[in-house]
ChimeraX commands (.cxc) that place a marker at each C-alpha (Angstrom):
marker #1 position -14.35,-8.68,24.77 radius 0.5
marker #1 position -10.97,-10.44,25.11 radius 0.5
marker #1 position -10.11,-14.10,24.83 radius 0.5
marker #1 position -6.68,-15.67,25.28 radius 0.5
marker #1 position -5.95,-19.15,23.97 radius 0.5
marker #1 position -2.66,-20.69,25.12 radius 0.5
marker #1 position -0.83,-17.34,25.05 radius 0.5
marker #1 position 2.87,-17.49,25.88 radius 0.5
marker #1 position 5.57,-14.83,25.79 radius 0.5
marker #1 position 9.35,-15.21,25.66 radius 0.5
marker #1 position 12.08,-12.62,26.15 radius 0.5
marker #1 position 15.55,-13.14,24.74 radius 0.5
marker #1 position 18.53,-11.70,26.64 radius 0.5
marker #1 position 21.76,-12.67,24.90 radius 0.5
marker #1 position 21.83,-16.46,24.88 radius 0.5
marker #1 position 19.21,-16.72,27.61 radius 0.5
marker #1 position 15.52,-17.14,26.81 radius 0.5
marker #1 position 13.07,-16.35,29.58 radius 0.5
marker #1 position 9.40,-17.31,29.50 radius 0.5
marker #1 position 7.31,-14.44,30.91 radius 0.5
marker #1 position 3.87,-15.98,30.25 radius 0.5
marker #1 position 3.06,-19.68,30.13 radius 0.5
marker #1 position 0.02,-20.87,28.17 radius 0.5
marker #1 position -2.49,-18.30,29.41 radius 0.5
marker #1 position -6.11,-19.12,28.55 radius 0.5
marker #1 position -8.76,-16.72,29.82 radius 0.5
marker #1 position -11.91,-14.82,28.79 radius 0.5
marker #1 position -12.73,-11.25,29.79 radius 0.5
marker #1 position -16.35,-10.22,29.32 radius 0.5
marker #1 position -17.68,-6.83,28.22 radius 0.5
marker #1 position -18.17,-4.48,31.17 radius 0.5
marker #1 position -15.94,-6.38,33.58 radius 0.5
marker #1 position -13.35,-4.62,35.74 radius 0.5
marker #1 position -10.51,-7.14,35.96 radius 0.5
marker #1 position -7.66,-6.78,38.45 radius 0.5
marker #1 position -4.32,-8.37,37.53 radius 0.5
marker #1 position -2.41,-9.14,40.73 radius 0.5
marker #1 position 0.86,-10.74,41.63 radius 0.5
marker #1 position 4.43,-9.98,42.72 radius 0.5
marker #1 position 7.03,-8.29,40.55 radius 0.5
marker #1 position 8.06,-10.62,37.75 radius 0.5
marker #1 position 4.76,-12.53,37.79 radius 0.5
marker #1 position 3.83,-11.43,34.25 radius 0.5
marker #1 position 1.33,-8.64,35.02 radius 0.5
marker #1 position 2.98,-5.98,32.87 radius 0.5
marker #1 position 3.55,-8.43,30.01 radius 0.5
marker #1 position -0.08,-9.52,30.02 radius 0.5
marker #1 position -1.22,-5.90,30.28 radius 0.5
marker #1 position 0.87,-4.98,27.23 radius 0.5
marker #1 position -0.65,-7.84,25.25 radius 0.5
marker #1 position -4.18,-6.84,26.33 radius 0.5
marker #1 position -3.41,-3.31,25.16 radius 0.5
marker #1 position -2.12,-4.54,21.78 radius 0.5
marker #1 position 1.24,-2.95,22.55 radius 0.5
marker #1 position 3.18,-6.24,22.40 radius 0.5
marker #1 position 2.39,-8.38,19.37 radius 0.5
marker #1 position 5.30,-10.84,19.63 radius 0.5
marker #1 position 3.55,-13.57,21.59 radius 0.5
marker #1 position 2.65,-17.17,20.87 radius 0.5
marker #1 position -0.94,-18.40,20.95 radius 0.5
marker #1 position -4.19,-16.72,19.94 radius 0.5
marker #1 position -5.81,-13.47,21.06 radius 0.5
marker #1 position -9.39,-12.55,20.16 radius 0.5
marker #1 position -10.77,-9.01,20.40 radius 0.5
marker #1 position -14.56,-8.70,20.39 radius 0.5
marker #1 position -14.82,-12.19,18.90 radius 0.5
marker #1 position -12.31,-11.60,16.08 radius 0.5
marker #1 position -8.90,-13.25,16.06 radius 0.5
marker #1 position -6.06,-10.73,15.86 radius 0.5
marker #1 position -3.55,-11.38,13.12 radius 0.5
marker #1 position -0.75,-9.36,14.84 radius 0.5
marker #1 position -0.73,-6.86,11.99 radius 0.5
marker #1 position 0.81,-3.66,13.46 radius 0.5
marker #1 position -1.33,-1.32,11.33 radius 0.5
marker #1 position -4.57,-3.06,12.25 radius 0.5
marker #1 position -3.65,-3.10,15.94 radius 0.5
marker #1 position -2.71,0.59,15.84 radius 0.5
marker #1 position -6.17,1.43,14.48 radius 0.5
marker #1 position -7.82,-0.71,17.17 radius 0.5
marker #1 position -5.77,1.01,19.90 radius 0.5
marker #1 position -6.67,4.44,18.57 radius 0.5
marker #1 position -10.38,3.78,18.16 radius 0.5
marker #1 position -11.28,1.11,20.73 radius 0.5
marker #1 position -8.77,1.34,23.59 radius 0.5
marker #1 position -7.92,3.84,26.32 radius 0.5
marker #1 position -4.89,3.87,28.63 radius 0.5
marker #1 position -4.39,5.10,32.20 radius 0.5
marker #1 position -0.81,5.14,33.48 radius 0.5
marker #1 position 0.57,5.22,37.02 radius 0.5
marker #1 position 2.63,8.32,36.23 radius 0.5
marker #1 position -0.22,9.98,34.29 radius 0.5
marker #1 position 1.85,10.51,31.07 radius 0.5
marker #1 position 0.21,13.86,30.36 radius 0.5
marker #1 position 1.88,16.09,27.76 radius 0.5
marker #1 position 3.40,18.90,29.88 radius 0.5
marker #1 position 3.12,21.63,27.23 radius 0.5
marker #1 position -0.59,20.93,26.67 radius 0.5
marker #1 position -3.44,22.17,28.83 radius 0.5
marker #1 position -5.81,19.73,30.52 radius 0.5
marker #1 position -8.30,20.36,27.71 radius 0.5
marker #1 position -5.69,19.69,25.02 radius 0.5
marker #1 position -4.50,16.49,26.70 radius 0.5
marker #1 position -8.03,15.12,26.80 radius 0.5
marker #1 position -8.77,16.35,23.28 radius 0.5
marker #1 position -5.77,14.57,21.73 radius 0.5
marker #1 position -7.38,11.12,21.20 radius 0.5
marker #1 position -10.30,12.80,19.43 radius 0.5
marker #1 position -7.91,14.66,17.15 radius 0.5
marker #1 position -6.19,11.37,16.26 radius 0.5
marker #1 position -9.60,9.95,15.36 radius 0.5
marker #1 position -10.39,13.03,13.23 radius 0.5
marker #1 position -13.44,14.09,15.24 radius 0.5
marker #1 position -14.82,17.47,14.13 radius 0.5
marker #1 position -13.69,20.52,16.14 radius 0.5
marker #1 position -17.15,21.41,17.44 radius 0.5
marker #1 position -17.82,17.86,18.61 radius 0.5
marker #1 position -14.36,17.64,20.20 radius 0.5
marker #1 position -15.01,20.71,22.34 radius 0.5
marker #1 position -18.39,19.40,23.49 radius 0.5
marker #1 position -17.11,15.94,24.35 radius 0.5
marker #1 position -13.98,17.19,26.14 radius 0.5
marker #1 position -15.95,19.60,28.32 radius 0.5
marker #1 position -18.52,16.91,29.11 radius 0.5
marker #1 position -15.89,14.45,30.30 radius 0.5
marker #1 position -13.96,17.13,32.20 radius 0.5
marker #1 position -17.17,18.04,33.98 radius 0.5
marker #1 position -17.80,14.37,34.74 radius 0.5
marker #1 position -14.39,14.06,36.43 radius 0.5
marker #1 position -14.82,17.36,38.29 radius 0.5
marker #1 position -12.07,19.13,36.34 radius 0.5
marker #1 position -13.97,21.52,34.03 radius 0.5
marker #1 position -12.69,24.60,35.88 radius 0.5
marker #1 position -9.10,23.45,35.26 radius 0.5
marker #1 position -9.53,22.97,31.50 radius 0.5
marker #1 position -6.86,25.56,30.64 radius 0.5
marker #1 position -4.37,24.55,33.33 radius 0.5
marker #1 position -1.09,22.84,32.46 radius 0.5
marker #1 position -0.28,19.55,34.25 radius 0.5
marker #1 position 2.42,21.15,36.45 radius 0.5
marker #1 position -0.27,23.39,37.97 radius 0.5
marker #1 position -2.34,20.38,39.05 radius 0.5
marker #1 position -2.05,17.99,42.00 radius 0.5
marker #1 position -1.37,14.29,41.48 radius 0.5
marker #1 position -5.03,13.44,41.98 radius 0.5
marker #1 position -6.11,16.13,39.53 radius 0.5
marker #1 position -3.62,14.88,36.94 radius 0.5
marker #1 position -4.93,11.35,37.32 radius 0.5
marker #1 position -8.49,12.60,36.79 radius 0.5
marker #1 position -7.32,14.24,33.57 radius 0.5
marker #1 position -5.63,10.98,32.57 radius 0.5
marker #1 position -8.87,9.06,33.20 radius 0.5
marker #1 position -10.81,11.66,31.18 radius 0.5
marker #1 position -8.33,11.29,28.31 radius 0.5
marker #1 position -8.69,7.50,28.39 radius 0.5
marker #1 position -12.50,7.66,28.27 radius 0.5
marker #1 position -13.24,10.67,26.05 radius 0.5
marker #1 position -13.47,8.66,22.82 radius 0.5
marker #1 position -15.72,6.06,24.50 radius 0.5
marker #1 position -13.34,3.08,24.18 radius 0.5
marker #1 position -14.51,-0.50,24.47 radius 0.5
marker #1 position -11.49,-1.42,26.60 radius 0.5
marker #1 position -9.35,0.56,29.08 radius 0.5
marker #1 position -5.91,-0.66,30.15 radius 0.5
marker #1 position -4.72,0.75,33.48 radius 0.5
marker #1 position -1.30,0.26,35.10 radius 0.5
marker #1 position -1.33,0.90,38.87 radius 0.5
marker #1 position -3.75,3.87,38.47 radius 0.5
marker #1 position -4.03,4.53,42.23 radius 0.5
marker #1 position -0.52,3.67,43.44 radius 0.5
marker #1 position 0.68,7.27,43.82 radius 0.5
marker #1 position -2.58,8.69,45.21 radius 0.5
marker #1 position -3.74,9.32,48.78 radius 0.5
marker #1 position -6.68,7.26,50.04 radius 0.5
marker #1 position -9.33,9.94,49.45 radius 0.5
marker #1 position -8.20,10.67,45.90 radius 0.5
marker #1 position -7.74,6.96,45.12 radius 0.5
marker #1 position -11.33,6.30,46.17 radius 0.5
marker #1 position -12.57,9.14,43.96 radius 0.5
marker #1 position -10.62,7.87,40.94 radius 0.5
marker #1 position -11.86,4.29,41.42 radius 0.5
marker #1 position -15.48,5.40,41.75 radius 0.5
marker #1 position -15.09,7.61,38.70 radius 0.5
marker #1 position -13.75,4.73,36.61 radius 0.5
marker #1 position -16.57,2.46,37.81 radius 0.5
marker #1 position -19.34,4.98,37.16 radius 0.5
marker #1 position -18.18,6.07,33.72 radius 0.5
marker #1 position -17.26,2.53,32.79 radius 0.5
marker #1 position -20.71,1.27,33.75 radius 0.5
marker #1 position -22.51,3.99,31.80 radius 0.5
marker #1 position -20.49,3.18,28.65 radius 0.5
marker #1 position -20.22,-0.63,29.18 radius 0.5
marker #1 position -16.44,-0.19,29.17 radius 0.5
marker #1 position -14.21,-3.13,30.07 radius 0.5
marker #1 position -11.23,-2.43,32.37 radius 0.5
marker #1 position -8.07,-4.51,32.78 radius 0.5
marker #1 position -6.02,-3.12,35.67 radius 0.5
marker #1 position -2.63,-4.18,36.99 radius 0.5
marker #1 position -2.51,-3.34,40.68 radius 0.5
marker #1 position -0.94,-4.09,44.05 radius 0.5
marker #1 position -3.38,-1.69,45.71 radius 0.5
marker #1 position -6.19,-3.25,47.77 radius 0.5
marker #1 position -8.13,0.02,47.43 radius 0.5
marker #1 position -8.31,-0.72,43.72 radius 0.5
marker #1 position -8.60,-4.49,43.77 radius 0.5
marker #1 position -11.54,-4.58,46.20 radius 0.5
marker #1 position -13.64,-2.73,43.61 radius 0.5
marker #1 position -12.83,-5.10,40.75 radius 0.5
marker #1 position -15.49,-7.51,39.57 radius 0.5
marker #1 position -12.87,-10.24,39.33 radius 0.5
marker #1 position -9.21,-10.73,40.22 radius 0.5
marker #1 position -6.66,-12.76,38.29 radius 0.5
marker #1 position -3.64,-13.72,40.38 radius 0.5
marker #1 position -0.44,-14.34,38.42 radius 0.5
marker #1 position 2.71,-16.07,39.56 radius 0.5
marker #1 position 5.72,-17.05,37.45 radius 0.5
marker #1 position 3.85,-16.29,34.25 radius 0.5
marker #1 position 0.86,-18.49,35.04 radius 0.5
marker #1 position -2.63,-17.89,36.38 radius 0.5
marker #1 position -2.48,-18.98,40.00 radius 0.5
marker #1 position -6.06,-18.16,40.96 radius 0.5
marker #1 position -9.22,-16.32,39.87 radius 0.5
marker #1 position -11.44,-14.85,42.54 radius 0.5
marker #1 position -13.70,-11.98,43.57 radius 0.5
marker #1 position -11.98,-11.33,46.93 radius 0.5
marker #1 position -9.17,-8.95,47.88 radius 0.5
marker #1 position -5.91,-9.60,46.10 radius 0.5
marker #1 position -2.70,-10.60,47.86 radius 0.5
marker #1 position 0.22,-8.80,46.16 radius 0.5
marker link #1:1,2 radius 0.2
marker link #1:2,3 radius 0.2
marker link #1:3,4 radius 0.2
marker link #1:4,5 radius 0.2
marker link #1:5,6 radius 0.2
marker link #1:6,7 radius 0.2
marker link #1:7,8 radius 0.2
marker link #1:8,9 radius 0.2
marker link #1:9,10 radius 0.2
marker link #1:10,11 radius 0.2
marker link #1:11,12 radius 0.2
marker link #1:12,13 radius 0.2
marker link #1:13,14 radius 0.2
marker link #1:14,15 radius 0.2
marker link #1:15,16 radius 0.2
marker link #1:16,17 radius 0.2
marker link #1:17,18 radius 0.2
marker link #1:18,19 radius 0.2
marker link #1:19,20 radius 0.2
marker link #1:20,21 radius 0.2
marker link #1:21,22 radius 0.2
marker link #1:22,23 radius 0.2
marker link #1:23,24 radius 0.2
marker link #1:24,25 radius 0.2
marker link #1:25,26 radius 0.2
marker link #1:26,27 radius 0.2
marker link #1:27,28 radius 0.2
marker link #1:28,29 radius 0.2
marker link #1:29,30 radius 0.2
marker link #1:30,31 radius 0.2
marker link #1:31,32 radius 0.2
marker link #1:32,33 radius 0.2
marker link #1:33,34 radius 0.2
marker link #1:34,35 radius 0.2
marker link #1:35,36 radius 0.2
marker link #1:36,37 radius 0.2
marker link #1:37,38 radius 0.2
marker link #1:38,39 radius 0.2
marker link #1:39,40 radius 0.2
marker link #1:40,41 radius 0.2
marker link #1:41,42 radius 0.2
marker link #1:42,43 radius 0.2
marker link #1:43,44 radius 0.2
marker link #1:44,45 radius 0.2
marker link #1:45,46 radius 0.2
marker link #1:46,47 radius 0.2
marker link #1:47,48 radius 0.2
marker link #1:48,49 radius 0.2
marker link #1:49,50 radius 0.2
marker link #1:50,51 radius 0.2
marker link #1:51,52 radius 0.2
marker link #1:52,53 radius 0.2
marker link #1:53,54 radius 0.2
marker link #1:54,55 radius 0.2
marker link #1:55,56 radius 0.2
marker link #1:56,57 radius 0.2
marker link #1:57,58 radius 0.2
marker link #1:58,59 radius 0.2
marker link #1:59,60 radius 0.2
marker link #1:60,61 radius 0.2
marker link #1:61,62 radius 0.2
marker link #1:62,63 radius 0.2
marker link #1:63,64 radius 0.2
marker link #1:64,65 radius 0.2
marker link #1:65,66 radius 0.2
marker link #1:66,67 radius 0.2
marker link #1:67,68 radius 0.2
marker link #1:68,69 radius 0.2
marker link #1:69,70 radius 0.2
marker link #1:70,71 radius 0.2
marker link #1:71,72 radius 0.2
marker link #1:72,73 radius 0.2
marker link #1:73,74 radius 0.2
marker link #1:74,75 radius 0.2
marker link #1:75,76 radius 0.2
marker link #1:76,77 radius 0.2
marker link #1:77,78 radius 0.2
marker link #1:78,79 radius 0.2
marker link #1:79,80 radius 0.2
marker link #1:80,81 radius 0.2
marker link #1:81,82 radius 0.2
marker link #1:82,83 radius 0.2
marker link #1:83,84 radius 0.2
marker link #1:84,85 radius 0.2
marker link #1:85,86 radius 0.2
marker link #1:86,87 radius 0.2
marker link #1:87,88 radius 0.2
marker link #1:88,89 radius 0.2
marker link #1:89,90 radius 0.2
marker link #1:90,91 radius 0.2
marker link #1:91,92 radius 0.2
marker link #1:92,93 radius 0.2
marker link #1:93,94 radius 0.2
marker link #1:94,95 radius 0.2
marker link #1:95,96 radius 0.2
marker link #1:96,97 radius 0.2
marker link #1:97,98 radius 0.2
marker link #1:98,99 radius 0.2
marker link #1:99,100 radius 0.2
marker link #1:100,101 radius 0.2
marker link #1:101,102 radius 0.2
marker link #1:102,103 radius 0.2
marker link #1:103,104 radius 0.2
marker link #1:104,105 radius 0.2
marker link #1:105,106 radius 0.2
marker link #1:106,107 radius 0.2
marker link #1:107,108 radius 0.2
marker link #1:108,109 radius 0.2
marker link #1:109,110 radius 0.2
marker link #1:110,111 radius 0.2
marker link #1:111,112 radius 0.2
marker link #1:112,113 radius 0.2
marker link #1:113,114 radius 0.2
marker link #1:114,115 radius 0.2
marker link #1:115,116 radius 0.2
marker link #1:116,117 radius 0.2
marker link #1:117,118 radius 0.2
marker link #1:118,119 radius 0.2
marker link #1:119,120 radius 0.2
marker link #1:120,121 radius 0.2
marker link #1:121,122 radius 0.2
marker link #1:122,123 radius 0.2
marker link #1:123,124 radius 0.2
marker link #1:124,125 radius 0.2
marker link #1:125,126 radius 0.2
marker link #1:126,127 radius 0.2
marker link #1:127,128 radius 0.2
marker link #1:128,129 radius 0.2
marker link #1:129,130 radius 0.2
marker link #1:130,131 radius 0.2
marker link #1:131,132 radius 0.2
marker link #1:132,133 radius 0.2
marker link #1:133,134 radius 0.2
marker link #1:134,135 radius 0.2
marker link #1:135,136 radius 0.2
marker link #1:136,137 radius 0.2
marker link #1:137,138 radius 0.2
marker link #1:138,139 radius 0.2
marker link #1:139,140 radius 0.2
marker link #1:140,141 radius 0.2
marker link #1:141,142 radius 0.2
marker link #1:142,143 radius 0.2
marker link #1:143,144 radius 0.2
marker link #1:144,145 radius 0.2
marker link #1:145,146 radius 0.2
marker link #1:146,147 radius 0.2
marker link #1:147,148 radius 0.2
marker link #1:148,149 radius 0.2
marker link #1:149,150 radius 0.2
marker link #1:150,151 radius 0.2
marker link #1:151,152 radius 0.2
marker link #1:152,153 radius 0.2
marker link #1:153,154 radius 0.2
marker link #1:154,155 radius 0.2
marker link #1:155,156 radius 0.2
marker link #1:156,157 radius 0.2
marker link #1:157,158 radius 0.2
marker link #1:158,159 radius 0.2
marker link #1:159,160 radius 0.2
marker link #1:160,161 radius 0.2
marker link #1:161,162 radius 0.2
marker link #1:162,163 radius 0.2
marker link #1:163,164 radius 0.2
marker link #1:164,165 radius 0.2
marker link #1:165,166 radius 0.2
marker link #1:166,167 radius 0.2
marker link #1:167,168 radius 0.2
marker link #1:168,169 radius 0.2
marker link #1:169,170 radius 0.2
marker link #1:170,171 radius 0.2
marker link #1:171,172 radius 0.2
marker link #1:172,173 radius 0.2
marker link #1:173,174 radius 0.2
marker link #1:174,175 radius 0.2
marker link #1:175,176 radius 0.2
marker link #1:176,177 radius 0.2
marker link #1:177,178 radius 0.2
marker link #1:178,179 radius 0.2
marker link #1:179,180 radius 0.2
marker link #1:180,181 radius 0.2
marker link #1:181,182 radius 0.2
marker link #1:182,183 radius 0.2
marker link #1:183,184 radius 0.2
marker link #1:184,185 radius 0.2
marker link #1:185,186 radius 0.2
marker link #1:186,187 radius 0.2
marker link #1:187,188 radius 0.2
marker link #1:188,189 radius 0.2
marker link #1:189,190 radius 0.2
marker link #1:190,191 radius 0.2
marker link #1:191,192 radius 0.2
marker link #1:192,193 radius 0.2
marker link #1:193,194 radius 0.2
marker link #1:194,195 radius 0.2
marker link #1:195,196 radius 0.2
marker link #1:196,197 radius 0.2
marker link #1:197,198 radius 0.2
marker link #1:198,199 radius 0.2
marker link #1:199,200 radius 0.2
marker link #1:200,201 radius 0.2
marker link #1:201,202 radius 0.2
marker link #1:202,203 radius 0.2
marker link #1:203,204 radius 0.2
marker link #1:204,205 radius 0.2
marker link #1:205,206 radius 0.2
marker link #1:206,207 radius 0.2
marker link #1:207,208 radius 0.2
marker link #1:208,209 radius 0.2
marker link #1:209,210 radius 0.2
marker link #1:210,211 radius 0.2
marker link #1:211,212 radius 0.2
marker link #1:212,213 radius 0.2
marker link #1:213,214 radius 0.2
marker link #1:214,215 radius 0.2
marker link #1:215,216 radius 0.2
marker link #1:216,217 radius 0.2
marker link #1:217,218 radius 0.2
marker link #1:218,219 radius 0.2
marker link #1:219,220 radius 0.2
marker link #1:220,221 radius 0.2
marker link #1:221,222 radius 0.2
marker link #1:222,223 radius 0.2
marker link #1:223,224 radius 0.2
marker link #1:224,225 radius 0.2
marker link #1:225,226 radius 0.2
marker link #1:226,227 radius 0.2
marker link #1:227,228 radius 0.2
view
């Protein structure tokens, strides 16, 4: 699904150049749930942004589904729209839209027919246990309910890859468990690949593999609980 070859990333602040990633080489297979772990400043967010094709100003080579990306913004925008889904720590739901409309939005961007949009949105809302809240605005929902809507939005267009940034950090243990199981179940049924930045052991213990970052480098790769 994803392959990195000697990927590095630099940030320029005035006269100071800081290296955020240092020669990352790694392969992520289809259907894996990868946890990115490490302390603040380790490079997790930078690597997540590159995985999500949000940051194209890196050095090295990135392959998506076996094809080398040429860093063309238009091409990457189309890939994001059609092949990727995103789950954010703070949900990032549009407050003036209902739950249904928030989930429907990726399908509208991909020009899916109205009748098919309605069917697919209601199916995914039912799958996440939120069908009865389809017409509710985000401010009428709890944090756990909003995150379920965010997961539904990320998965409704059946993406090949989902990028998640601390998806359980603001949730209580019961809701976090439900969200993790939901992501695993739906991901497995659609052979979706997940790349998840997390400090949360409740999340990391469910990942198929953990990649520990430190100072912009891969420190370790393992299948055990992650030390943040």
